C-alpha positions as CSV (number, residue, x, y, z in Angstrom):
1,M,45.0,68.2,122.5
2,K,43.7,69.8,125.6
3,K,46.5,70.8,128.1
4,I,46.0,69.9,132.0
5,I,47.5,70.5,135.2
6,I,49.4,67.3,136.9
7,A,50.1,67.9,140.6
8,I,52.6,65.1,142.5
9,D,52.5,65.6,145.9
10,G,53.6,63.0,148.8
11,H,56.7,62.5,151.1
12,S,60.2,63.4,151.1
13,S,62.3,61.3,148.5
14,C,59.9,59.3,147.1
15,G,61.1,59.7,143.8
16,K,58.4,62.6,143.2
17,S,60.8,64.8,141.3
18,T,62.1,62.1,138.7
19,M,58.7,60.6,138.2
20,A,57.5,64.2,137.7
21,K,60.6,65.2,135.0
22,D,60.1,62.0,133.3
23,L,56.3,62.6,132.8
24,A,56.6,66.2,131.6
25,R,59.3,65.4,128.9
26,E,57.4,62.1,127.7
27,V,54.1,64.0,127.3
28,G,55.7,67.8,126.3
29,Y,55.0,69.6,129.2
30,I,57.0,72.0,131.3
31,Y,58.0,70.5,134.7
32,V,58.6,72.5,138.0
33,D,60.2,71.0,141.2
34,S,58.7,73.0,143.8
35,G,60.5,71.3,146.6
36,A,63.9,72.9,144.6
37,M,62.1,76.4,145.4
38,Y,62.0,75.8,149.1
39,R,65.5,74.8,149.4
40,A,66.8,77.5,147.4
41,V,65.3,79.7,150.0
42,T,66.7,77.5,152.8
43,L,70.3,77.7,150.7
44,W,69.7,81.7,150.6
45,A,69.1,81.7,154.6
46,L,72.3,79.3,155.4
47,R,74.4,81.6,153.5
48,Q,73.4,84.6,155.2
49,N,73.6,83.3,158.7
50,Y,69.8,83.0,159.7
51,F,70.1,79.8,161.3
52,N,70.9,80.1,165.2
53,G,70.9,76.8,166.1
54,N,66.9,75.8,165.9
55,E,66.2,79.3,165.6
56,I,65.5,81.7,162.0
57,N,66.0,85.2,161.5
58,T,62.7,85.5,160.1
59,E,62.7,89.5,160.0
60,A,65.7,89.6,157.9
61,L,64.6,86.5,155.7
62,E,61.2,88.1,155.1
63,K,63.1,91.6,153.9
64,D,64.9,89.3,151.6
65,M,62.1,87.6,149.7
66,P,61.3,90.4,147.1
67,G,65.3,90.2,146.2
68,I,65.3,86.6,145.6
69,S,64.7,84.8,142.3
70,I,64.6,81.3,141.7
71,T,64.2,80.4,138.1
72,F,64.6,76.8,135.8
73,R,66.8,76.7,133.1
74,L,67.4,73.4,131.1
75,N,70.8,72.0,130.9
76,D,71.7,71.6,127.1
77,E,73.7,68.2,127.8
78,T,71.1,66.5,129.9
79,R,68.0,68.4,128.9
80,L,66.8,68.4,132.7
81,P,65.8,71.5,134.5
82,E,68.5,72.9,136.8
83,T,68.0,75.4,139.8
84,Y,69.1,78.8,139.7
85,L,69.2,81.2,142.7
86,N,69.7,84.6,141.6
87,D,70.9,83.7,138.2
88,E,73.6,81.1,140.3
89,N,73.3,77.4,139.2
90,V,72.7,75.7,143.0
91,E,71.2,72.4,141.4
92,K,74.1,70.5,143.8
93,E,73.9,72.8,146.4
94,I,70.3,72.5,147.1
95,R,70.4,68.4,147.3
96,S,73.2,68.5,150.4
97,L,71.8,67.0,153.7
98,E,72.8,70.6,155.1
99,V,69.9,71.9,153.3
100,S,67.8,68.7,153.6
101,S,68.1,69.5,157.6
102,H,67.2,72.8,157.4
103,V,64.3,72.9,154.7
104,S,61.2,71.8,156.3
105,P,61.5,74.8,159.2
106,I,62.0,77.3,156.1
107,A,58.6,75.7,154.5
108,T,56.7,76.3,157.6
109,L,57.0,79.9,157.5
110,P,54.0,81.6,155.8
111,F,55.7,84.1,154.1
112,V,58.0,81.7,152.1
113,R,54.9,79.9,151.6
114,E,52.8,82.9,150.5
115,A,55.6,83.7,148.1
116,L,56.6,80.6,146.5
117,T,52.9,79.7,146.1
118,R,51.9,82.9,144.3
119,W,55.4,82.0,142.0
120,Q,54.2,78.3,141.4
121,Q,50.7,79.8,140.2
122,Q,51.9,82.3,137.7
123,L,54.1,79.6,136.4
124,G,51.0,77.3,136.0
125,A,48.6,79.9,134.5
126,E,48.9,78.2,131.1
127,K,48.7,74.6,132.3
128,G,50.4,72.3,130.4
129,I,52.7,71.6,133.7
130,V,53.7,68.9,135.9
131,M,54.5,70.3,139.5
132,D,55.7,68.1,142.4
133,G,55.8,69.3,146.0
134,R,53.8,69.2,149.2
135,D,50.7,71.1,148.7
136,I,50.5,71.2,145.1
137,G,47.2,69.5,145.1
138,T,45.9,71.1,148.0
139,A,47.0,74.8,147.9
140,V,48.6,75.6,145.1
141,F,46.4,74.3,142.3
142,P,43.6,72.3,143.8
143,E,41.8,72.5,140.7
144,A,44.4,70.3,138.9
145,E,43.0,67.9,136.7
146,L,45.3,64.8,138.3
147,K,46.4,64.8,141.1
148,I,49.1,62.2,142.6
149,F,50.0,61.3,146.1
150,V,53.3,59.2,146.7
151,T,54.5,57.2,149.2
152,A,56.9,54.6,150.3
153,S,58.1,53.2,153.4
154,A,60.8,55.9,155.5
155,E,63.6,52.9,155.0
156,V,63.0,52.8,151.3
157,R,63.1,56.5,150.9
158,A,66.5,56.7,153.1
159,Q,68.2,54.2,150.9
160,R,67.0,55.6,147.7
161,R,68.5,59.5,149.0
162,Y,71.6,57.6,150.4
163,D,72.3,56.1,146.9
164,E,72.0,59.0,145.0
165,L,74.2,61.2,147.2
166,K,76.9,58.8,146.8
167,A,76.3,58.4,143.2
168,K,77.1,61.9,143.1
169,G,80.3,61.5,145.1
170,M,78.9,63.4,148.0
171,E,79.3,62.1,151.7
172,A,76.2,60.5,153.1
173,S,75.3,58.2,156.1
174,Y,72.2,56.4,156.1
175,E,71.3,56.4,159.7
176,D,71.7,60.3,159.2
177,I,69.2,60.3,156.3
178,L,66.6,58.1,157.6
179,Q,66.5,60.2,160.8
180,N,66.2,63.3,158.5
181,V,63.5,61.4,156.6
182,K,61.5,60.8,159.7
183,E,61.8,64.3,160.8
184,R,61.0,66.1,157.8
185,D,57.8,63.7,157.6
186,Y,56.6,64.8,160.6
187,I,57.7,68.4,160.4
188,D,55.6,68.5,156.7
189,S,52.6,66.9,158.0
190,H,52.3,69.2,161.3
191,R,52.9,72.2,160.2
192,A,50.4,75.2,160.5
193,M,50.1,76.3,157.0
194,N,48.9,74.1,154.1
195,P,50.4,70.8,156.0
196,L,51.5,68.1,153.7
197,R,48.4,65.7,153.1
198,Q,46.5,64.0,150.2
199,A,44.1,65.6,148.5
200,D,40.2,63.9,148.5
201,D,40.5,63.3,145.0
202,A,44.0,62.5,144.8
203,I,45.1,58.7,143.3
204,V,48.1,57.3,145.6
205,L,51.0,55.6,144.6
206,D,52.8,53.7,146.6
207,N,56.1,52.9,144.7
208,S,58.1,51.2,147.8
209,E,58.2,47.9,145.5
210,L,57.5,49.1,142.0
211,T,60.5,49.3,139.0
212,I,60.8,53.1,137.7
213,A,60.0,51.5,134.7
214,E,56.5,50.0,136.2
215,Q,56.0,53.5,137.7
216,K,56.4,55.6,134.8
217,Q,53.5,53.1,132.8
218,W,51.5,53.8,135.9
219,L,51.7,57.6,135.7
220,L,51.0,57.6,131.8
221,D,48.1,55.3,132.0
222,K,46.6,57.6,134.5
223,F,47.7,60.4,132.3
224,H,46.2,59.6,129.2
225,A,42.9,58.3,131.1
226,T,42.6,62.0,132.7
227,I,43.3,63.6,129.0
228,Q,40.3,61.5,127.8
229,H,37.9,62.5,130.7
230,S,38.7,66.0,130.5
């Protein structure tokens, strides 16, 4: 069967990663969480104390980029990919509210986007890949055969994020998360380089009211329809 590239874009906390992982596992494709890559760079910058209020030491971070390695490895127990920063498993650390609150400014930096876009395109060179993020269908893989743009209300997304953090035993405030979701929406949509936007040929999925099972079936239907017409 011919392999394709599946690009899943959309707003933060829409469940893009969960649906992309499930779809990749269902159809036997490789899954790449592009957002985790930006979060890993953000974690690096935080650890190096490159943030000073709203200012970022961009000169130091740019010098560090060639030495930053971000890889994905399957967890033997969960069979899900986890993010490694220079061979350290940082899957839990990159999901913290601190990283969430700093990732959008990092993602606006042209040298960061250029480096990660290049890495992502290398990962998808052989196709048979599902990748989610903010600009996968518009900048990373504009030639992707199947493009999905996911959205949901800010309140629904904040509640999902809150529930996720609490389930992991992490402290969380719904109001803080809701504010962060709205701020990230604005920054992601207004950055100068590759802002968040729906690709002209993307299919919109508003999953505010959908169950996980309904969403999974919807995605599988779109995948099989695309394969048949490719």
